[in-house]
N, C-alpha and C positions, 0 to 999 in steps of 0.2 A: 504494500500500500504506500503510494507516494503522497506524503502529507502536504508537501508544498503544492502539488497539483490540485489536491483537494481544497486547500486554502485559497488558491488562485480562483478556482471555480466558484467558491463561496463569494469571494470579493466581487467577482464579475457579475454575479447574479443577485447581488443586493444593491446594485447601483454604483459599484466602484468604491475604492477606499475613501474617497472624499465624501461618500454618503454615510460612512460609519462614524458615529459620534464617539462611541466607546465600545469596548469588547471585554468580556470576562467569561469565565466558565465555572460550572459547579461539577458535581460528580459525573454527570452524564451529558450535560447540555452545553453547547456553545451559545452564549447570550450576547446579542448585539442590540445596541440602541442605534436606530437609524434616524438620520435627519429628515429624510422623506420616506415615509413608510409605504408609499405606493410603488416604489422602484424595485422591490424584491420580487423574484419569480419563484413562487412556491413550488410549482410543478417541476421545474428544472432542478431546483435545489434538492427535492426529494429523490431525484435520480442520480445525484452525485455519489460516487463510491463512498461507502461507509455510513451514509446518512440513513437513519432509521426512523426519522419523523421530523416534521417541521410544523410549528404553530406559533401564533403571535399571542402573547399574554402579558399583561401588566406593563405595556409599553415596550416590551422586548421581543425581538425575533429570536426564538429559541430553536436551535437545531440539535437534534439528538444524535450523538455519535456513540454513546456508551462509555463505560469506564476506560481509562488509559488512552483510548483513541482520542477523546476530546482534549486531553492534555497536549498531545502531539499536534493536533490540528490547530489548537489555539496558539501554541508556540510558533508554528509556521506562519499563521496569519499575522501575528504581531511582528514577526521578522520582516515579512513581505510588505506590510502596510507602513511600518515604521511608527506605529502608534505608541503612545505612552501606556505602560502597564496600568490596568485598572482593576481594583478589587471588586468583589460582589457588592460590598457596601457602597462603593463609589457609583457603580452602575445602577444600583437600586435607588440610591439617593436622587440620581438624575431623573429616573422615571417616576419616582414617587411624588414629584412636584405636582403632577396633574391628577393624582389619585385621591380618593376620599380618605377621611381620617380612619375609618374602620379598617379599610384594606391596608393602609399604611401601618396600622398597629399590628396586624397579623404579619406583615412583611418584617417588621422590626423583631418580633418574636422569632421568626424564621432565621433572620440574620444572626441573632444571638446564639442560637443553638447549633446552627450549621457548623460554625467554627469549633464547637466543643465536641462534635460527634466522635472524632478519633479518640479523644481521652475517655469519653463515656463508654464507647465500644470496648476499648482495651481493658478498662477497669471492670466492666461487666463480665467480660470473658474470664478474667482472673477470679472474680467471685464465683463464676460457674465452675471453675476448676476446684476452687476451695470447697464448694458444696459436695464434691465427690468424697472428700475426706471427713466431712462432718455429718453425713446423712446416715441415719441408723438403718441397719439391715442391708446396706448395699454390698454387693459381692458375696452375699450369703453369710455375712458376719453377724455376730451378736453385738449390738452397739454400733459404733462408728469405727472407721479406720483409725481416726485420731485417738479413740479410746483404747484400741488394741495395740497400736504401734507408736513408739515415741517419735520415730522419724516422720510418720504421717502427721502427728500433732504439730511437730516443728514446721513442716511444709505448710500446713493449714494456717499456722500463725504468721508465717512469712507472707503467704498470699494475701492474708487479711491486711497486713501492713502496706503492701505495695499496691493494693486496690484503693489507696487513700483518696484518689481523685473523686470518688463518690461520697466519701465522708466529708470532704472539703468542697463539695460542689458549689455552695454559695460563693466561695472565693472565685472560682472559675467563671461563674455567671456574672458576678459583679465586674470582673475584669472585661469580659466580652461585651457586656451591656454598656459599660462606660465608654469603651472603644467605639461601639456601634453608634452611640449618641453624640460622639464628638468630644468627649472629655478625655482627661489624662488617665489612661488605663492603669497606671501605677497607683493613682489615688483610688481607683476602683478596687484594686487589690486590698488597700487599707480598709475600705468599707467591708469587703468580704471577710477579712480577718476579724473585724469588730463583730460581724454577725455571729461568729462561732467562737468568740473568745472563751478560753477554758475557765476563766474566773467568774463568768456569768452563770446564772442558774439554768436549769434545763427547761426549755420553753414548753415541751410536750407535757411535762409534769405540771407546769404552771397552768396551762390551758385546761388540763383535766382536773385541776383542783387537788392534785396529790402532792404538790411540792410543799416542803416544810422550810421554815425560816427564810422566806423570800425577803431579800433586801429591797428597799425602795429608795430611789433618789428623789430629792425635791428639786426639780429643775424649773425655775421661774414660776414657782407656786403650783407646779403640776407634779403629782406623785407618779413616778415612772418605775415599774418593776425592773430590777437589774437582772433580766433574764436574756439568754441568747436567742438566736433565730436559727437553730439547727434545722436544716432542710428548708430554709427560708428563701424559696425561689422567687416569689413575688416581692417580698421586701427588698431583695437584692436588685431586682430589675427596676422597681419604682425609685429606690434611693439612688441608683446609678443614673437614672434619667434626670433626677433633681440635681445630682452632683455635676453632671455635664452642663446643664443649663446655668447653674449658679456659678460655676467656674468661669464660663464665658462672660456672665454678667459682671462679676467682681473684677475681672481682668480689665474691663473698660474703665472702671472708676478708680482703681488703685494706681498711684503714680508709678511709672516704670521703674524708678530707682528702688521702690519697696516691693515690687511685684514678686520677685524671686522668693521672698520670705512670707509676705502677707497672703498671697493668693492661695498657695497650698494649705497654709495654716487655717485661714478662715474657711476654706472649702471643706476641710476635714471636720472642723468644729461644727459648722452649720449643718453639713450633711449628716453628721452623726446625731445631732439633735433632731433633725427631721426624721431620721431612721427610727429612733426610740419613741418619739412623740406622735408622729404622723404615719410614716410609710410602713413601719413594722406592723402596727395594729391593722392598718388598711390592707397590707399584703396578706396578713393572717385571715382577714375577712374574705378576701377574694379567694384564697385557697380553700377556705371552708365552704364557700358558695359553690365553687367548682366541684369540690369533693361531694357536696350534697347532690349536685346534678348527676355526677357519675354514679353515686350510690343509688339514686332513684332509677337511673337508666339501666345500670348493670345489676344492682343488688335487688332493689324493690320490684323493678319491672321484669326481672327474671330473664327467661329465654327471649322474650319479645324485645326487651331492651338490648340484650346482647346481639340479636339479629340486626337491629337498627344501628347500633354502635359500629359493628364490623362493616356493615353495608355502606356507611357514610365516609369511611376513612379514605378510600380512593377518590371519590369526588372532591375531597379536600386537597388531594395531590394535584388535581387539575387546576385548582385555584391558586396553588402555591402556598396555602396557609397551613399545611399539614404539620410543619415543624412546631407550631404552637402547642400541639399535643404533647411534645416533649416536656413541657413545664409541668403538665399534669402527671405524667409518668414519674418525673423526678420527685414530685411531692408525695406520690403514693409510696415510692420506695423509702423516702425519708421517714414517713409516718408509720408505715406498716411492715417494711422489709420485703414487700411483694409488689408485683406489677401485673395486674390482670389485663392491661391494654396490649402488652407485647404479643400475646397469642392472637389477639384480634387483628393486630397489624399484620402478623404473619399470614393468617388465612386470607386477609384482604389482598395481599400482594400475590400470593401463590395462586389465588383464584384468577387473577388477570393472566397469569402464566398458563393456566388451564384453558382460558379462552383463546390464547394464542395457538395452543396445540389443537383445539377444536377447529380453528380456521385453517391450520396446516392440513388436517385430515380431509377437509372439504375442498381445498384448493386443487386446481388442475395439476397434473404431473409436470415436474420440471418448471413450475411457474416461479416467478420472483416472490410471490406471496409466501410460498413454502419456505424459501430461504430466509425471508425477513421474519416470518413467524417463529422459526426455530431460534434464530439469533436473538430475537427479542424475548423469547421464553427463558433462556438460560440465566439472564440477570435476575429474574424473579426468584430463582433458587437461593440467591444470596441477598435478597431484600431490596432489589431495585426494580420498580414497576414502570417507570416512565417510558422506556422503549416499547414495552408491551402495549401500554395505553395509547400512545400517540402514533406509533408506527403501524399498529395492527388493529387494535380493538375500537379505536375511534376514527380510523383513517377514512373509511367510506360509509360506515354505518354505526349507530349507537348500540345495536343489538349485542355484538360480542362483549362490549363493555358492561352492559346490563347483565349479561349472563355471568360475568365475573363478580358483579355486585351481589347477585343471587347466591353464588357459591360462597362468597365471603360471609354472607349472613348466616347460611346454614352451618358453615364451619365455626362461626362464632357461637351459635347455639350449642354445638357439641362442646366447645371449650368451656362454656358456662356450666353445662350440665355436669361435666367432670371436674370442674373447679381447677382448670389449668391456669397456673400463674408462673411468672418468671421472677428471677432474683435480681434482674437488672433491666436495662433498656438498650436500644440502639442496634440490636441484632435480631433478625428474623430469618425465616426459611431454614435452610440447613445449618448455618452458623448459630441460629437461635437456639438450637438444641443445647448448646453449651451453657446457656443462662437460664434454662427452664428448671423449675423446681424438680429435682430428680424423681420423686415418687410419681409424678404425673407425666414423665417424659414420653411414655408410650402413647398416652392420649394426645399429647402435642402433635406427634407424628400422624396419628389417625385423623385428628381434626384438620390438619393440612391436606391430607389425602382426600378427605371429603370435599374441601374447598376446591381442590384441583379437578376432581372427577366431575362434579356437578356441571360446570360450564361446558365441558367436553360433551357430556350426554345431552345437555340442553340444546347446544348448537346443532348437533347431529339431528335431533328430533325436529327442531325448528326448521332446519333446512329441508327436511323431507316434507314438512307441511307447507311452508311458505317460501323457503329459500332465504338466504341472508343477503341483503342488498350489497354489502361490501364484497362478498365472494362473487356474486353475479357480475358486478361492475368490473372487478379486477379481471375476471375471466374474459369478459367481452373486450376489454381494452387490449389484453394480451393476444387474443385471437385476431383482433383488427391489426395489431402491430405485426403479427406473423404474416398476415396476408399482404400487408404493405411491403414487408421484407422480401417475400416471394415474388 
């Protein structure tokens, strides 16, 4: 694959390099902000080597290449065009100018968590390995491996320490959020450390009313409990937003000769006061509200809620707001030690892979759709659904996508019935096995198989009854092209 040729073809069919305002990429997509959005040729771009889908969303032309390939294409494009390197935050800030406040808020959540995914994934996998040593009855033993062997106990202890990224997640979030909102990320780290300071009381015990000898500060006539914000995802984000805005504000009014000392000092003091008096309690309220909604949807509503929850996850991917779910998962893990959303994520992704295979089975022999369907299915096994959604399941008809939504819902019902939960977040599909609670690992596999098989069966039956528009359209186009070639 010649990445320079691919990059040249992209540039040529988006109106030339002078029409590209900025370029960046995420895990699977090349993201371009175009000065004139009428100049790109979607049909030609879709047929460029390596392209698995093209769509316009959130002010960006997004071209799906898949993992690793997108890195090499982006590098070639930047070299050829001579453009300045842009981050995802830069490119999203540019397109967010014309977006509504609600959509901008979801995008901000996405930006904060995207940069943390490698750390969350790595630490989650380590916790998954640790669970093998501390789960009772595994490998046919009485008790746990750690109970029976000192070396196993030592390894479990070591793994627990090096998975510290999840223990100190508020620090990572405060850093990423402050950076995203334009503040000094080092000051964000300070706020993150304050959130989990070891000399503060345990907030979970305080909120549950089980804490004893809680110390109170009298700050400007307000009694403030001296308790930490362990697992304080929303307090970290809200305080970081305030910090970034306050830092910019105070910088304007402090004389430059004093700014080096006064700006960081005042920013830390005022932001910390805002944390304990305003944003900490407000963040707790938001977390409680979201927890209540999730509890109603997943716990109280039972299998119906699980069906709806799992079904809605991939539509969120289309809108680009799916990373906001990461904050809820982080809160669940911090409060309960378990994450029931991860299995729902997994079935929602693998179901879209099942829809790809359904389209593969129904496509003409040696057709391009077969090739694209298989190559788009593979990433779903490791938790990436965008190629499947945009290159196959939504390309010419919504029916394949909806079949995946149905499969996700039914897979979610199974996960709920068997109480499948994970010990971490960030991993789904095959890698997700490593962070699933070991006693329900088999049911995790079965739930994913259900989600995969349902779309395949649905598409085959639907095709026999009515036909799938996307398959018929693709077959007609290929047949017409073959006639022209002959």
